[in-house]
C-alpha positions in Angstrom: 0.0 0.0 0.0 1.0 3.6 -0.4 -0.3 6.7 1.3 0.0 9.8 -0.9 0.0 13.2 0.9 -3.6 14.3 1.4 -5.0 11.1 -0.2 -6.6 7.9 0.9 -4.7 4.7 1.2 -4.9 2.3 -1.7 -5.5 -1.2 -0.5 -5.9 -4.0 -3.1 -7.7 -7.2 -2.6 -5.4 -9.9 -1.2 -4.7 -13.2 -3.0 -5.9 -16.4 -1.3 -2.4 -17.1 -0.1 -2.0 -13.5 1.3 -5.5 -13.8 2.9 -4.5 -17.0 4.6 -1.4 -15.4 6.0 -3.3 -12.4 7.3 -6.1 -14.4 8.7 -3.5 -16.5 10.6 -2.0 -13.3 12.0 -5.1 -11.5 12.9 -7.6 -14.3 13.3 -10.8 -14.7 11.3 -11.8 -12.9 8.1 -9.4 -10.0 7.8 -11.1 -8.1 4.9 -14.0 -6.6 6.9 -11.5 -5.5 9.6 -9.3 -3.9 6.9 -12.3 -2.1 5.6 -13.0 -0.8 9.0 -9.5 0.4 9.5 -9.0 2.0 6.1 -12.5 3.0 5.1 -14.3 1.9 2.0 -11.4 2.4 -0.5 -10.5 -1.3 -0.8 -10.5 -1.7 -4.5 -12.1 -4.8 -6.0 -10.0 -7.4 -7.7 -10.6 -6.3 -11.4 -9.2 -2.8 -10.6 -6.0 -4.1 -9.1 -4.1 -4.1 -12.4 -0.4 -4.6 -12.8 -0.1 -0.9 -13.9 -1.7 0.2 -10.7 0.6 -1.9 -8.6 3.7 -0.6 -10.5 2.6 3.0 -10.0 2.0 2.4 -6.3 5.4 0.7 -6.0 7.2 3.5 -7.9 5.5 6.2 -5.9 6.6 4.5 -2.6 10.2 4.1 -3.9 10.4 7.7 -4.9 8.9 8.9 -1.6 11.4 6.8 0.4 14.4 8.0 -1.6 13.3 11.6 -1.2 12.8 11.4 2.5 16.0 9.5 3.0 18.0 12.1 1.0 16.5 14.9 3.2 17.2 13.1 6.5 19.7 10.2 6.1 18.9 8.9 9.6 15.5 7.9 8.2 17.2 4.9 6.5 17.0 3.2 9.8 13.7 4.4 11.1 10.9 1.9 11.3 8.2 4.3 10.2 6.7 5.5 6.9 7.2 9.3 6.5 5.1 11.9 4.9 5.4 15.7 4.5 2.2 16.8 6.1 2.4 20.3 7.6 -0.7 19.7 9.8 0.9 16.7 11.4 4.2 18.5 11.8 2.4 21.4 13.5 0.9 18.8 15.9 4.0 16.9 16.8 6.9 19.3 15.9 6.8 20.9 19.4 8.6 24.1 18.5 6.7 27.1 19.9 7.1 30.8 20.0 10.4 32.3 19.1 11.0 30.1 16.1 9.2 28.9 13.1 5.6 27.9 13.3 5.3 24.9 15.5 6.9 22.1 13.4 6.3 23.8 10.1 7.7 22.1 7.1 9.1 19.2 9.0 9.1 15.6 7.9 7.1 13.9 10.6 6.9 10.1 10.7 3.6 8.5 11.1 2.6 4.9 11.7 -0.2 3.1 9.9 -2.7 1.9 12.6 -6.2 1.8 13.7 -7.6 4.4 16.1 -7.9 3.9 19.8 -10.9 1.9 20.9 -14.0 4.1 21.0 -15.8 1.7 23.3 -13.7 0.6 26.3 -16.3 -2.0 27.2 -15.8 -3.9 23.9 -14.8 -7.5 24.4 -12.4 -7.2 21.4 -9.4 -4.9 21.3 -9.5 -3.9 17.6 -7.3 -5.3 14.9 -4.5 -3.6 13.0 -4.3 -3.5 9.2 -2.1 -5.8 7.2 1.6 -5.2 7.4 3.1 -2.9 4.7 6.3 -3.9 3.0 9.4 -3.6 5.1 7.8 -4.8 8.4 9.1 -7.9 10.2 9.0 -11.1 8.3 7.1 -14.2 9.2 10.1 -15.6 11.0 9.1 -15.4 14.7 12.0 -17.6 16.0 12.7 -18.8 18.6 16.0 -16.9 18.3 19.1 -17.9 20.4 20.1 -14.4 21.5 23.3 -15.7 23.2 24.7 -16.6 19.7 26.0 -14.1 17.2 24.0 -15.7 14.3 20.8 -15.8 16.4 21.1 -12.1 17.3 21.7 -11.2 13.7 18.8 -13.4 12.5 16.5 -11.7 15.1 17.5 -8.3 13.8 16.9 -9.3 10.2 13.5 -10.9 11.0 12.0 -8.7 13.7 13.0 -5.1 12.9 11.5 -2.7 10.4 14.2 -2.9 7.8 17.6 -4.3 8.7 19.0 -2.6 11.8 15.8 -0.5 12.3 13.2 -0.3 15.1 12.6 -3.1 17.6 10.3 -3.2 20.6 11.8 -5.5 23.3 10.1 -6.8 26.5 10.9 -9.6 28.8 8.8 -12.5 30.1 9.2 -15.8 31.9 6.7 -18.6 31.4 4.3 -17.1 33.9 4.3 -13.7 32.2 3.5 -14.9 28.7 -0.1 -13.7 28.7 1.0 -10.2 29.6 3.7 -10.3 26.9 1.1 -11.5 24.4 -1.2 -8.6 25.5 1.5 -6.0 24.9 2.2 -7.4 21.5 -1.5 -7.1 20.7 -1.6 -3.6 22.0 1.3 -2.8 19.6 -0.4 -4.6 16.7 -3.5 -2.5 17.2 -1.3 0.6 16.7 0.2 -1.0 13.5 3.4 -1.9 15.2 4.5 -5.4 14.4 8.3 -5.3 15.2 8.3 -6.8 18.7 10.5 -9.4 20.3 9.8 -11.1 23.6 13.0 -11.9 25.6 12.6 -15.2 27.5 14.9 -17.0 29.9 14.8 -20.3 28.0 13.9 -21.7 24.6 11.1 -23.7 26.2 9.4 -20.5 27.3 9.3 -19.3 23.7 8.0 -22.7 22.5 5.2 -22.6 25.0 4.3 -19.0 24.1 4.3 -19.7 20.3 2.2 -22.8 20.8 -0.6 -20.5 22.1 0.3 -17.4 20.0 2.1 -18.5 16.8 2.6 -14.9 15.7 4.7 -14.0 18.8 8.3 -13.1 18.0 10.4 -14.6 20.7 14.1 -15.2 21.6 15.9 -16.4 24.7 19.0 -15.6 26.7 20.4 -17.1 29.8 21.8 -13.7 30.8 24.9 -13.6 33.0 25.9 -17.1 34.1 27.2 -16.2 37.5 23.8 -15.6 39.1 22.7 -19.2 39.6 26.2 -20.4 40.6 26.7 -17.7 43.2 23.1 -17.2 44.6 21.5 -20.5 44.0 19.0 -22.0 41.5 15.7 -20.5 42.8 12.8 -18.8 40.9 13.9 -15.4 42.2 17.4 -15.9 41.1 16.3 -17.1 37.6 14.0 -14.0 37.3 16.9 -11.7 38.2 19.0 -13.5 35.7 16.4 -12.8 33.1 16.5 -9.1 34.0 20.3 -9.2 33.5 19.7 -10.7 30.1 17.5 -7.7 29.2 20.4 -5.3 29.5 23.0 -7.6 27.9 20.6 -8.1 24.9 19.9 -4.4 24.5 23.7 -3.6 24.6 24.2 -6.3 21.9 21.3 -5.1 19.7 22.7 -1.5 19.9 26.0 -2.8 18.4 24.0 -4.1 15.5 22.6 -0.5 15.0 19.1 -1.4 16.1 16.9 1.3 17.7 15.5 -0.5 20.8 12.3 0.5 22.6 12.2 -1.3 25.9 8.8 -1.6 27.5 7.4 -3.3 30.6 4.3 -5.4 29.9 2.2 -3.6 32.5 1.6 -0.5 30.4 -1.3 1.2 28.6 -0.3 2.1 25.1 -2.8 5.0 24.5 -1.1 6.2 21.3 1.8 5.2 19.1 5.0 6.5 20.7 7.1 6.5 17.6 5.9 9.8 16.1 7.1 11.5 19.3 10.4 9.6 19.4 11.2 10.7 15.8 10.1 14.3 16.1 11.8 17.2 17.9 13.2 17.2 20.5 13.5 13.4 21.0 15.0 12.6 17.6 18.1 14.6 18.5 18.8 12.4 21.5 20.6 9.1 21.8 18.7 7.7 24.8 15.3 8.5 26.3 14.2 7.4 29.8 11.5 8.6 32.2 12.5 11.8 34.1 12.4 9.9 37.4 14.9 7.4 36.0 14.4 3.9 37.5 13.2 5.1 40.9 10.5 2.5 41.0 10.8 0.6 37.7 12.1 1.6 34.3 9.1 0.7 32.2 10.2 2.8 29.3 13.6 3.0 27.6 14.6 4.0 24.0 18.1 3.7 22.7 18.8 5.1 19.2 21.4 2.5 18.2 21.5 3.7 14.6 22.9 7.1 15.7 25.3 5.9 18.4 29.1 6.3 18.0 31.4 3.4 18.8 32.6 3.9 22.3 30.0 6.6 23.0 28.3 7.4 26.3 24.9 5.9 25.6 26.1 2.4 24.8 28.7 2.8 27.5 25.9 3.1 30.1 24.5 -0.2 28.9 27.8 -2.0 29.0 28.6 -0.4 32.4 25.4 -1.9 33.8 26.4 -5.3 32.5 29.9 -4.8 34.0 28.4 -4.0 37.4 26.2 -7.1 37.3 29.2 -9.2 36.3 31.2 -7.7 39.2 28.6 -8.9 41.7 27.9 -12.3 40.0 31.4 -13.4 38.7 33.8 -11.9 41.3 32.0 -10.9 44.5 28.9 -11.8 46.5 26.7 -9.0 47.8 25.0 -9.5 51.2 22.2 -7.8 53.0 23.0 -4.6 54.9 21.4 -5.9 58.2 22.4 -9.5 58.1 25.2 -11.8 57.0 22.9 -13.9 54.8 23.8 -13.3 51.2 21.0 -12.0 48.9 20.5 -10.1 45.7 18.8 -7.0 46.9 21.8 -4.9 45.9 21.6 -6.4 42.4 18.2 -5.0 41.5 18.9 -4.0 38.0 16.8 -0.8 38.2 18.9 0.5 41.1 22.1 -0.5 39.4 21.0 1.3 36.2 20.6 4.5 38.1 24.1 4.1 39.5 25.4 3.6 36.0 23.6 6.7 34.8 24.9 8.8 37.7 28.4 7.6 36.9 28.1 8.5 33.3 26.8 12.0 34.1 29.5 12.8 36.8 32.4 11.0 35.0 33.3 9.0 38.1 32.3 5.5 39.1 29.8 5.4 42.0 27.9 2.5 43.5 25.6 4.0 46.1 22.6 1.7 45.6 24.5 -1.6 45.9 26.7 -0.3 48.6 23.9 0.8 50.9 22.2 -2.5 50.4 25.4 -4.5 51.0 27.9 -2.6 53.0 29.6 -5.8 54.3 30.4 -7.2 50.8 34.1 -7.8 50.1 33.9 -5.9 46.8 34.3 -2.5 48.4 37.8 -2.8 49.7 38.8 -4.5 46.5 37.7 -1.6 44.3 38.4 1.2 46.8 34.9 2.6 47.0 33.6 4.6 48.6 36.6 6.9 48.8 37.5 8.0 52.3 37.8 11.7 53.3 40.9 13.5 54.4 40.5 12.1 57.9 40.3 8.6 56.7 36.6 8.2 57.5 33.9 6.9 55.2 31.3 9.3 54.0 28.0 9.5 55.9 25.3 7.3 54.3 23.3 10.4 53.4 26.2 11.6 51.3 26.4 8.3 49.6 22.6 8.2 49.0 22.7 11.6 47.4 24.8 10.1 44.6 21.9 7.8 43.6 20.0 10.2 41.4 19.6 11.1 37.8 20.6 14.7 37.3 19.1 16.9 34.6 19.9 20.1 32.8 16.9 22.4 32.2 18.1 24.9 29.6 16.6 24.4 26.2 18.3 26.7 23.7 21.9 25.7 23.2 21.3 22.0 22.9 20.2 22.4 19.3 23.4 23.8 18.1 25.4 21.3 19.9 23.6 18.2 18.8 23.0 17.8 15.1 23.6 19.7 11.9 20.1 20.8 11.2 19.5 24.5 11.6 16.8 24.8 14.2 15.7 28.2 15.5 15.6 28.9 19.2 12.2 28.5 20.7 10.2 27.2 23.6 9.0 23.7 23.9 5.3 23.3 24.0 3.0 20.3 24.6 1.5 19.3 21.3 -2.1 20.2 20.8 -3.2 16.7 20.3 -2.2 15.9 23.9 -4.2 18.7 25.4 -7.8 18.7 26.7 -10.2 21.3 25.6 -9.2 24.9 25.6 -11.5 25.7 28.5 -10.3 22.8 30.7 -8.3 24.1 33.8 -5.5 21.7 33.1 -4.9 23.1 29.6 -3.3 26.3 30.8 -1.1 24.5 33.2 0.2 22.1 30.6 0.7 24.8 28.0 2.7 26.8 30.5 5.4 24.0 30.6 8.5 25.0 28.8 11.8 23.2 28.1 12.8 19.7 28.7 15.3 17.8 30.8 18.5 16.5 29.3 22.0 15.4 30.2 25.3 14.2 28.7 26.5 10.6 29.1 30.2 10.1 29.2 31.9 6.7 28.4 33.8 4.5 30.8 36.1 1.6 30.5 33.6 -1.3 30.3 36.0 -3.8 32.0 37.1 -1.6 35.0 37.3 -3.4 38.4 36.6 -6.8 36.8 39.1 -9.6 37.3 38.6 -10.9 33.8 39.9 -8.0 31.6 39.7 -9.9 28.4 37.1 -8.9 25.8 34.5 -11.6 25.1 30.9 -12.4 24.7 29.9 -10.4 27.8 31.7 -7.2 26.8 31.4 -4.8 23.9 32.8 -5.6 20.5 31.5 -9.2 20.4 28.8 -8.3 17.9 30.6 -5.3 16.3 34.4 -5.0 16.4 34.2 -1.2 16.3 32.7 -1.4 19.8 35.8 -3.1 21.4 36.5 -1.9 25.0 39.5 0.2 23.8 37.1 2.6 22.2 35.3 3.2 25.4 38.4 3.4 27.5 40.0 5.9 25.1 37.0 8.2 25.0 36.6 7.9 28.8 40.2 8.9 29.3 39.9 11.8 27.0 36.8 13.0 28.8 38.5 12.7 32.2 41.5 14.6 30.9 39.4 17.4 29.4 36.9 17.9 32.2 38.5 16.3 35.3 36.7 14.0 37.6 34.6 16.5 39.5 30.9 16.9 40.1 28.1 17.1 37.6 29.0 19.4 34.6 27.6 22.8 34.4 25.3 23.3 31.5 27.7 25.3 29.3 30.5 22.7 29.8 28.0 19.9 29.1 27.0 21.5 25.8 30.6 21.8 24.8 31.1 18.2 25.6 28.4 16.9 23.3 30.0 14.9 20.4 33.4 15.2 22.0 35.2 12.5 23.9 32.3 10.2 23.3 29.6 12.3 25.0 26.1 11.5 24.0 22.7 13.0 24.8 20.1 11.7 27.3 16.6 13.0 27.3 13.9 12.8 30.0 10.8 11.7 28.2 8.3 14.5 27.9 5.2 13.8 30.0 3.1 13.5 26.8 5.3 10.6 25.8 5.6 8.9 29.2 2.9 9.8 31.7 4.3 11.0 35.0 3.3 9.4 37.0 1.1 6.5 35.8 -0.6 6.0 39.2 -1.7 9.6 39.4 -2.8 9.7 35.8 -5.2 6.8 36.4 -6.4 8.2 39.7 -7.2 11.5 37.9 -9.0 9.7 35.1 -6.9 11.0 32.2 -6.8 7.7 30.2 -10.5 8.2 29.6 -10.0 11.4 27.6 -11.4 10.9 24.1 -10.6 11.1 21.3 -7.0 11.8 22.1 -5.5 10.8 25.5 -3.0 13.3 27.1 0.0 11.0 26.8 1.2 7.9 24.9 2.5 5.4 27.5 1.0 4.9 31.0 3.0 2.6 33.2 1.0 0.9 35.9 3.9 -0.1 38.1 2.5 2.0 41.1 -1.1 1.5 40.3 -3.3 1.9 43.4 -6.6 1.4 41.7 -8.2 -0.5 44.6 -11.1 0.0 47.0 -9.3 0.2 50.2 -7.3 -3.1 50.2 -3.6 -2.5 49.9 -2.5 -6.1 49.4 -3.3 -6.3 45.8 0.2 -7.1 44.6 0.1 -6.8 40.8 -3.4 -8.2 40.3 -5.1 -4.8 39.7 -2.8 -4.0 36.7 -4.5 -6.3 34.2 -7.8 -5.3 35.7 -7.0 -1.6 34.8 -5.8 -2.6 31.4 -9.1 -4.5 30.8 -11.2 -1.6 32.1 -9.6 0.7 29.5 -9.9 -1.8 26.7 -6.2 -2.6 26.7 -6.4 -6.3 27.7 -7.0 -8.3 24.5 -9.2 -11.4 24.9 -6.7 -13.3 22.8 -4.0 -12.8 25.5 -6.1 -14.4 28.3 -4.8 -17.9 29.0 -6.1 -20.3 30.1 -9.2 -19.2 28.1 -11.7 -17.4 30.2 -15.2 -18.9 30.6 -18.2 -16.9 29.5 -19.5 -14.3 31.9 -21.9 -15.6 34.6 -25.6 -15.5 33.8 -27.0 -15.5 37.3 -26.2 -12.0 38.8 -27.2 -9.8 41.7 -26.7 -6.1 42.0 -27.6 -3.1 44.2 -30.4 -0.9 43.1 -29.5 2.6 41.8 -31.6 4.1 44.7 -29.3 2.3 47.1 -26.2 3.5 45.5 -27.5 7.1 45.1 -28.1 7.1 48.9 -24.4 6.5 49.5 -23.6 9.8 47.7 -24.6 11.9 50.7 -21.9 10.6 53.0 -18.5 12.3 53.2 -16.9 9.0 54.3 -17.0 5.6 52.8 -19.2 4.1 55.6 -22.4 4.2 53.5 -20.7 2.6 50.6 -19.3 -0.2 52.8 -22.7 -0.8 54.3 -24.3 -1.1 50.8 -21.5 -3.5 49.7 -21.9 -5.7 52.8 -25.6 -5.9 52.1 -24.7 -6.9 48.5 -22.4 -9.6 49.8 -25.1 -11.1 52.0 -27.5 -11.1 49.1 -24.9 -12.8 46.9 -24.2 -15.5 49.5 -27.9 -16.3 50.1 -28.9 -16.3 46.4 -25.7 -18.0 45.3 -25.2 -15.5 42.5 -22.2 -13.5 41.2 -22.4 -9.9 42.3 -22.0 -6.8 40.1 -19.2 -4.4 41.1 -21.2 -1.2 41.0 -20.9 2.2 39.4 -21.3 5.0 42.0 -22.5 8.5 41.5 -19.7 10.8 40.5 -21.4 13.4 42.6 -20.7 11.3 45.8 -19.4 13.5 48.7 -16.9 10.8 49.7 -14.9 11.0 46.5 -11.5 12.9 46.7 -11.6 15.8 44.3 -9.1 18.1 42.6 -9.5 20.7 39.9 -6.5 19.7 37.7 -8.0 16.3 36.8 -10.0 15.1 33.9 -13.4 15.6 35.5 -12.6 17.1 38.9 -12.0 13.7 40.7 -8.7 12.2 41.9 -9.5 9.0 43.7 -8.0 5.5 43.6 -11.2 4.1 45.0 -12.8 4.4 41.5 -11.8 4.0 37.9 -13.0 6.8 35.7 -14.1 5.3 32.3 -15.7 7.0 29.3 -19.4 7.6 29.8 -22.2 6.8 27.4 -22.5 10.4 26.3 -19.6 12.4 24.8 -17.6 14.5 27.2 -18.5 12.5 30.3 -17.0 9.8 32.6 -18.6 7.2 34.8 -17.2 6.3 38.3 -16.7 2.5 38.6 -15.6 1.1 41.9 -12.0 -0.3 41.8 -11.5 -3.9 42.9 -11.8 -4.6 46.6 -9.1 -7.4 46.7 -7.1 -9.8 44.7 -10.0 -12.2 44.4 -12.3 -9.5 43.1 -10.5 -9.2 39.8 -12.0 -12.3 38.2 -15.4 -12.3 36.6 -16.6 -15.5 38.2 -16.5 -13.7 41.6 -17.4 -10.1 40.6 -18.6 -8.9 37.2 -17.8 -5.2 36.9 -20.5 -2.8 35.6 -18.2 -1.7 32.8 -18.2 -5.3 31.3 -19.2 -5.6 27.7 -22.4 -7.4 28.7 -23.5 -4.1 30.5 -24.9 -5.8 33.6 -26.3 -2.5 35.0 -28.6 -2.3 32.0 -29.9 -5.8 32.1 -33.6 -5.9 33.2 -33.9 -7.0 36.8 -36.4 -8.3 39.3 -36.2 -6.2 42.5 -36.2 -7.7 46.0 -36.8 -5.4 49.0 -34.7 -6.4 52.0 -36.4 -5.9 55.4 -33.9 -4.0 57.4 -34.0 -2.5 60.9 -31.7 -1.5 63.7 -32.2 -2.5 67.4 -34.0 0.3 69.1 -34.4 3.7 67.6 -32.6 4.4 64.3 -29.8 7.0 65.0 -30.4 10.1 63.0 -26.7 10.8 62.8 -24.6 7.7 63.7 -21.4 9.7 63.0 -22.0 11.8 66.1 -23.9 9.2 68.2 -21.4 6.5 68.7 -21.1 5.3 65.1 -20.2 1.6 64.8 -22.2 0.6 67.9 -25.3 -0.1 65.9 -26.1 -3.4 64.3 -28.2 -3.7 61.2 -30.7 -6.5 61.1 -31.8 -8.1 57.8 -34.7 -10.5 57.4 -33.2 -13.4 55.5 -36.3 -15.5 55.2 -38.1 -13.3 52.6 -34.9 -12.9 50.6 -34.4 -16.6 50.4 -38.0 -17.2 49.4 -37.8 -14.5 46.7 -34.5 -15.8 45.4 -36.0 -19.3 45.1 -38.9 -17.9 43.1 -36.6 -16.0 40.8 -34.0 -18.8 40.4 -34.2 -18.7 36.6 -34.0 -14.9 36.3 -30.7 -13.6 35.0 -30.5 -10.5 37.2 -32.1 -9.7 40.6 -31.7 -6.3 42.3 -31.7 -5.8 46.0 -32.6 -2.7 47.9 -33.0 -2.2 51.7 -36.4 -0.9 52.8 -34.7 1.9 54.7 -32.0 3.8 52.9 -30.9 5.8 56.0 -28.0 3.4 57.0 -26.5 4.0 53.5 -26.0 7.6 54.4 -24.1 7.0 57.6 -20.6 8.1 58.0 -19.6 4.9 59.7 -20.9 1.4 58.8 -22.7 -0.6 61.5 -20.5 -3.1 63.5 -22.3 -6.0 61.9 -25.1 -7.2 59.7 -27.3 -9.5 61.7 -30.0 -11.9 60.4 -33.3 -12.3 62.1 -33.2 -15.1 64.7 -35.8 -17.3 63.0 -33.9 -17.5 59.7 -30.3 -18.2 60.4 -27.8 -18.6 57.5 -27.3 -22.2 56.3 -23.8 -23.6 56.4 -23.6 -23.2 52.6 -24.5 -19.6 52.9 -22.1 -19.0 55.7 -19.3 -20.6 53.6 -20.1 -18.5 50.6 -20.2 -15.3 52.7 -16.8 -16.1 54.2 -15.4 -16.7 50.7 -16.6 -13.4 49.5 -15.1 -11.6 52.5 -11.8 -13.4 51.9 -11.7 -12.6 48.2 -13.0 -9.0 48.4 -11.9 -7.8 51.9 -12.0 -4.1 50.7 -15.7 -4.5 49.9 -17.0 -6.8 52.5 -14.7 -6.7 55.6 -16.1 -5.8 59.0 -15.3 -2.6 60.7 -12.8 -4.3 62.9 -10.9 -5.6 59.8 -11.4 -2.4 58.0 -9.7 -0.4 60.7 -6.5 -2.3 59.8 -6.5 -1.3 56.1 -6.7 1.8 54.1 -10.4 2.4 54.9 -9.4 3.8 58.3 -8.3 7.0 56.5 -11.7 7.2 54.7 -14.3 6.3 57.2 -16.0 9.3 58.8 -13.7 11.5 56.9 -14.3 15.2 56.4 -13.7 17.1 53.1 -10.1 18.2 52.9 -9.1 21.7 51.6 -8.1 20.3 48.2 -11.5 18.6 47.7 -14.1 20.4 45.6 -17.5 19.8 47.1 -19.9 18.7 44.3 -23.3 20.2 44.0 -25.9 18.6 46.4 -28.0 16.0 44.7 -31.1 14.2 45.8 -31.6 10.5 45.5 -34.0 11.1 42.6 -31.7 13.6 40.8 -28.3 12.3 41.7 -25.5 13.1 39.2 -24.0 9.8 38.0 -21.7 11.0 35.3 -19.0 13.6 35.7 -18.7 16.2 33.0 -15.3 16.9 31.4 -14.9 20.7 31.2 -15.0 22.0 27.6 -16.4 18.8 26.1 -19.8 18.6 24.5 -22.5 17.3 26.8 
């Protein structure tokens, strides 16, 4: 296919053989999906003449030659390029003081389908067929510990030889997440992925389920198992070491490597940003926070790196550090003599390597503070003692563990690259901004500049006992990267600038391109969302049609209703809620959604909106649990009114709400979001236990039979339990009528429960317990089911005593904080369920 400027794509009917290949890749009949992706311009077979095909091919060749002659670096870019001024103005990012934003720039664009318009869809969309130049049908497995295997992987899995490659790691347990990320990429039209596994068998297992998965394996650094034992944790950390070793080797083959973690939301294609200003002028791009928590995003422009330069030196220096602690020395815990691998966490070691490359001196603060007793420190003479012979205070050492950034934005252009770029301020592209009238728009537009640094090279074998080049050092894949190149450049840099502290900006600018210095960029926050946890809490991934950023990393996701022991189980839940968990990636295959459901009535949920604490919501949920246990049905995790007084609010969010207790998902009307409860525990993330209201089956809209629950409190009903000894009241529920009605409606798909009195749902504190009437005690089966629900969803159904020990203690009987914006009062009849996005059409 070819995409002429301003024209529609020309897509010809596929031959039977091509159709079979595409169906194998995409699944099912590909033609209707291609029509959906490209429009109705798929030409019928009689019109696909040889002449048309030749013209299309000739046009593509001429366009490629033209763009390559303008920007030679495009020879290695994995993207089609066009000369669209409109797109350039959107992505060019140059503001006032220079030319029109991005005017007359060649901006790369990827062929892909738009972001899902309906996040509740059970499918995740399908990308169009691969244009010429994309990865071949060779999916491996590739032996990434052999030279031929690496070269074969680059030939087969990159866009053009030595071009773009998306790399992510997985052991056998993480294969579904790896498959899901590959499917997210495919939906954006990105096919050049490679899964890095720890063993060939893992690749074989993955490809047996997902034959299209590109996969290779590496054992990483061999010293891990020998020194620290053959345990699952050690093998996992060995796989993480293989990631850095493999990236360093791929860079030597001139590949541009985009490293991603699998727990991300890919809201847009990141490549147009990476290949536009300012990012295209930099050799490496990382999150501005470095690897403080987890480095879920890394881009290394291998096609532009110099032999022995600072960017590749950082990668090899990280490999060297891991070798130092796996081949030569054992690191031990700082508070015990038992040896462990805490000081070998690759993310912390990477930050140490970055800090060393920035300051031009080798520092090891992360590993040292975790393993002060290790014998490596006297051997390498670090940390250096002061004039009195004493070691530095631990705070001084900890201060070295940081990625340092420059903030000036003008001089870097002249120092990095030959293109003439006028001075100007950096602005957030328009496509990543909310409506003009949104309060966040002015704040984002006010951002100027970007953060950058210079990376200086080091001897990649320093401090190692084995000083001989080999398969674990530079030059193994490309002789021009032999250690001598790094050592020479590093010595030149040390002689020119000394071994002092972080360079001043002017000195750093002068160092670019000299002595092996190369440029490091902090990813702009429209490329990598900072931080992912807060972006989700603020609801920004729900912005349509264009999200405010490209990549959201869920590593710190706290989308949960009170229960803090979620581990990583809420990450795929969040992915699925936003339409980013492809059904094809779920393995083992998920059963159909349950057909016998129970939910709370909307009147019940509306009543909880009046409470400023979560007590009313917890009471409603515990009533729901009791109903689910008695009726033996799956409960529906509800939507709550976005006008609820208990929600935490902030003006600089998508719709004025910033609360981890809910997920803000696109509403049914344009410009609105709905507030769905986050999961209440690890066991609440599977649909056989709890079916969320945002599910494709739309359980909140299924017709239901209502059951009124007879509720009462012993004695007089407190008018204000918050001020009258809240928590001392029990709520009695008549189980007999509920059981009888459930038996009558046993074949009904959905039943809806509502207490006869809604007053307890407005209380600031939930009652101590839910009691059943004495004449109708719960059966052993009902008690068992209720205990299971409380165990699987403790955030929803735990008692007050248990709730006091988790995050609910901060939210029960809470008062509005200064940063909260009190929503307009709403009656139960006219409660506001959806939140309006400022500036969007209602």
